[in-house]
C-alpha positions in Angstrom: 64.5 -60.2 145.2 66.4 -59.5 142.0 66.3 -62.0 139.2 69.3 -64.3 138.7 71.6 -62.9 136.0 71.5 -64.3 132.5 74.8 -65.2 130.9 75.6 -63.6 127.5 74.6 -65.3 124.3 77.8 -64.0 122.6 81.4 -64.6 123.4 84.2 -62.0 123.4 86.0 -62.1 120.0 89.7 -61.9 119.4 90.7 -58.6 117.8 92.7 -59.7 114.7 95.9 -57.7 114.1 95.0 -57.9 110.4 92.4 -55.3 111.2 95.0 -52.8 112.1 97.3 -53.8 109.2 94.4 -53.1 106.8 93.9 -49.7 108.4 97.5 -48.9 107.8 97.3 -50.0 104.2 94.2 -47.8 103.6 96.0 -44.8 105.2 99.1 -45.3 103.0 96.9 -45.5 99.9 95.0 -42.3 100.9 98.2 -40.4 101.6 99.8 -41.5 98.4 96.7 -40.4 96.4 96.7 -37.0 98.2 100.4 -36.4 97.6 100.2 -37.3 94.0 97.1 -35.1 93.5 99.0 -32.2 95.2 102.1 -32.8 93.0 104.2 -33.5 96.1 106.9 -36.2 96.3 105.8 -39.6 97.5 108.1 -40.0 100.5 108.0 -39.6 104.3 106.8 -41.4 107.3 103.6 -41.2 109.4 104.6 -40.9 113.0 102.2 -41.3 115.9 102.7 -41.2 119.6 100.6 -43.6 121.7 99.0 -42.8 125.0 100.9 -42.4 128.3 100.0 -43.7 131.8 98.6 -40.9 134.0 98.2 -40.6 137.7 95.1 -39.2 139.4 95.9 -35.6 139.8 99.0 -35.3 142.2 98.7 -38.7 143.7 100.6 -41.9 142.8 97.5 -43.7 141.8 97.7 -44.9 138.2 94.4 -44.5 136.3 93.2 -47.4 134.1 95.1 -47.0 130.9 93.2 -46.6 127.6 95.1 -46.2 124.3 94.9 -43.1 122.2 92.3 -43.7 119.6 94.2 -42.9 116.4 97.2 -45.0 117.6 94.9 -47.9 118.5 93.3 -47.7 115.1 96.6 -48.1 113.3 98.5 -50.4 115.6 96.3 -52.1 118.1 98.9 -51.6 120.9 97.5 -52.1 124.4 100.5 -50.9 126.4 101.4 -47.2 127.2 104.5 -45.4 126.1 104.8 -46.6 122.4 105.4 -44.8 119.2 104.5 -46.0 115.7 105.8 -45.2 112.2 104.7 -46.1 108.7 106.8 -45.6 105.7 104.7 -44.1 102.9 107.0 -45.6 100.1 107.2 -49.2 101.2 104.2 -49.4 103.6 106.5 -50.9 106.3 105.4 -50.4 109.9 107.6 -49.8 112.9 106.8 -49.8 116.6 109.0 -48.2 119.2 108.6 -49.7 122.7 109.6 -48.0 126.0 112.8 -49.4 127.5 111.7 -50.5 130.9 114.0 -50.6 133.9 114.9 -53.9 135.5 112.8 -53.3 138.6 109.7 -53.1 136.5 109.6 -56.9 136.6 109.4 -56.9 140.4 106.0 -55.3 140.4 104.6 -55.8 136.9 105.9 -59.1 135.8 108.1 -60.2 132.8 109.6 -57.5 130.6 108.7 -58.5 127.1 111.5 -58.6 124.4 111.1 -56.6 121.2 110.4 -59.8 119.3 107.2 -60.3 121.5 105.8 -57.0 120.2 106.7 -57.7 116.6 104.9 -61.0 116.7 102.0 -59.7 118.9 101.2 -56.6 116.7 102.2 -58.0 113.3 104.5 -55.1 112.4 107.7 -55.2 110.3 110.2 -53.8 112.8 110.4 -53.0 116.5 113.0 -50.8 118.3 113.2 -48.9 121.6 111.8 -45.4 122.0 115.2 -44.0 122.7 116.3 -45.2 119.3 113.7 -43.3 117.2 115.9 -40.6 115.9 118.8 -42.9 115.0 116.6 -45.6 113.4 114.6 -43.1 111.3 117.7 -41.3 110.1 119.7 -44.5 109.3 116.9 -46.2 107.5 115.1 -43.3 105.8 117.5 -40.4 105.7 119.5 -41.6 102.6 118.3 -38.7 100.5 118.3 -36.0 103.3 116.1 -35.2 106.2 113.2 -37.7 106.5 109.8 -36.0 106.4 107.5 -36.9 109.3 103.8 -36.6 109.0 102.5 -36.0 112.6 99.0 -35.9 113.8 97.6 -32.5 114.7 94.0 -31.4 114.3 90.8 -30.4 116.1 88.1 -32.8 117.2 84.9 -31.0 116.3 82.9 -32.7 119.0 85.2 -32.0 122.0 87.0 -29.0 120.7 90.3 -30.6 121.8 93.3 -31.0 119.6 95.2 -34.2 118.9 98.7 -34.3 120.3 101.5 -34.5 117.6 104.3 -36.9 118.2 107.4 -35.5 120.0 110.7 -37.2 120.8 114.2 -36.3 121.6 116.1 -35.3 118.4 113.0 -34.4 116.4 114.5 -31.1 115.4 116.7 -33.0 113.1 113.7 -33.9 110.9 111.3 -32.1 108.7 107.7 -32.3 109.8 104.2 -31.8 108.4 101.4 -31.3 110.9 98.6 -30.3 108.6 98.3 -33.2 106.1 97.8 -36.3 108.3 94.8 -35.4 110.5 92.1 -34.9 107.9 93.2 -37.9 105.9 93.4 -40.3 108.8 90.2 -39.0 110.3 88.4 -39.7 107.0 89.9 -43.2 106.9 88.4 -43.9 110.3 84.9 -42.9 109.0 84.7 -45.8 106.6 84.7 -49.1 108.5 86.1 -52.4 107.3 84.1 -55.6 107.6 86.3 -56.6 110.6 85.6 -53.3 112.3 81.9 -53.6 111.7 81.9 -57.1 113.2 83.5 -55.7 116.4 81.1 -52.8 116.6 78.2 -55.2 116.2 79.6 -57.3 119.0 79.8 -54.2 121.3 76.3 -53.3 120.4 75.0 -56.8 121.1 76.6 -57.0 124.5 75.4 -53.5 125.4 71.8 -54.4 124.3 72.0 -57.5 126.5 73.2 -55.5 129.5 70.3 -53.0 129.1 67.8 -55.9 129.0 69.5 -57.4 132.1 69.0 -54.1 133.9 65.3 -54.1 133.0 65.0 -57.7 134.2 66.5 -57.0 137.6 65.1 -53.6 138.2 62.8 -53.5 141.3 60.9 -50.6 143.0 63.1 -48.8 145.4 66.4 -49.7 143.7 69.0 -46.9 143.4 70.4 -45.7 140.1 73.9 -46.8 141.1 72.6 -50.4 141.6 71.2 -50.4 138.1 74.4 -49.1 136.8 76.4 -51.8 138.6 74.2 -54.5 136.9 75.0 -53.0 133.5 78.8 -52.7 134.2 78.9 -56.2 135.6 77.2 -57.8 132.6 79.3 -56.2 129.9 82.5 -57.1 131.9 81.6 -60.5 133.4 80.0 -61.9 130.3 81.1 -59.6 127.5 84.8 -59.1 128.4 84.4 -55.4 128.0 86.6 -53.6 130.6 85.8 -50.1 129.2 82.5 -48.3 128.5 82.0 -45.6 126.0 79.7 -43.6 128.2 78.2 -43.7 131.7 75.1 -45.9 132.2 71.7 -44.3 131.5 69.5 -45.9 134.2 67.5 -42.9 135.4 65.4 -43.3 138.6 64.4 -39.6 138.8 67.0 -37.2 140.2 70.5 -38.4 139.7 71.4 -39.9 143.1 
């Protein structure tokens, strides 16, 4: 008989939005330094496109959404369909939320107002996605076409390329797709104290889950049973809905 599960010794922490505000500040400082060193004018906006909901192949089944990593790093937004912008001059941050149809509320619950996202994610301004071109032109196009720094670059581990932001009316703006990626990637390498605390928490919960697997392992158990113990512990006690990798609980041949 398997041993009774042990509850976690740590509690899921809140992820402070100050963490993402600090990440934005560091990116703006790094971009300003790069532009100054390159004798380029200090103007423009960082523009990132968040992740989109996807279905499983050709079916209508929505896969569990997980935010695009660079977007999550800068804004902490949990919902799909968002864009985010940061003004290099002022450091102001802007979110653009999808404009949801009224029948969304029938199945998914309350449609949140823009003020909710402003308060939730601690940004300076929030508009709708279909207003991106107008907002950027009106607020940042006083001296001509606003320059948009978009994210495009290769992940050297996967070999895949990040997706640059794209929106209706983007042809009205100047864009730079080579500057942002290396600078933002380097910013992500150096962790803040708040990031380190969250990483430590994830490691602690993961370590507990591995110990729990060892506690409950018995002769004849299947690999999927051991994996289920791990997943149950990190979610039930650690509040972690996602895992970074599949569980390593080998019982011989993978079965």
